C-alpha angles and dihedrals in degrees: 000000000000092000092049092048093052092045092054089053089063092052106039127063085242121107122213110229099173139348142176122192109204130183095268107011143025132224121202135174112208137191116205113215102191091163091061092051092050090055094056117106121237089257092052092050092051093047091053094046091048088059085066104030138018093245124208132302090257096048090050092049090049091056090054104080093206094052093041090065090056094051120108123239090253091053092048091050090049090054091050090050091051091047090056089057089050090046092056090049092051093066096037116108091206091058090045091055092041092056090044098049099036092052092052093043093052092047093048093048090049092052091047092043092232142111136220137065115342101179120061094230148326119308120266123222139196125199113231105213103184144012095273091056091046094050093045094048092047091050091046090053096043092050097046093110089050092051090048091053093246096116139020098205135038092240089051093059115107122225097008134128092232091061090050091049094048091050090051095046090058085065091045090251142112118230111259092217092062133067105265127239120238114275129201113269096022116143115256092244093056111115111233143126109288096240136071113252094234090054092050093048090050090051093048090050091051092047091049090056090049090055095044094049093037091230128133092211134033134186095263134115116260114262122237091252092056090049090050093051093042093230125139119227090256092050091047092051091051091049096050092043094051103033092118099034102038099045136053125203096326134049128189140151089253091057090048092056092046092053092045090051090050091051090052091050091049090051090052 
């Protein structure tokens, strides 16, 4: 599952921010880069799609330079039209999840020598509308094994993006398969996660301690990300703990404050 997920990240115009592959489900935080997909040439789109599917007779002929020269104008236009369909799919989360889940389902059914539905249902998604929601959801996903009692440290978690990032940072690198964090000196137009890696790792470490000690607040200085999002450690803990239960299809700092205010009113 992890290998397939990371492979799809190299094909789609969808960056993988965080993931955790558990025994019976998977969590993933994705960044859709539609602009990147729109800049691909017809040839680049077809090459990417052919890594997933065989394509059509015409699209295969188009990728053969010798045969492309012999194609009629109508055939070339048909290929370009097909490529636009493929392009739209390559920045579509539904297609990303379809090609992740179907692949695993077919492989599992083949191994078990059976047919029928493998997954319990369709995937569920939540839109992350600001940096606070993004940081909270990434931390929630990265610490899933810790919350489930399967690990006591982020680096001890199996099949997670945080483990991959920690391994890479020991080599002063960021993993190429994952959406990168902002680095000092990067141009403003550079596409990256809006936090520094060291700040995110510090926040994940703090959140891990909160989960392990079952406390909403610990005697630790607030990290730069918490200062940026204007959330206390207690508020942050509540947000990460309830990110699936407390919110529907959208998460934002404004919604967090509204729900916190409602909780205070209920308490009164």
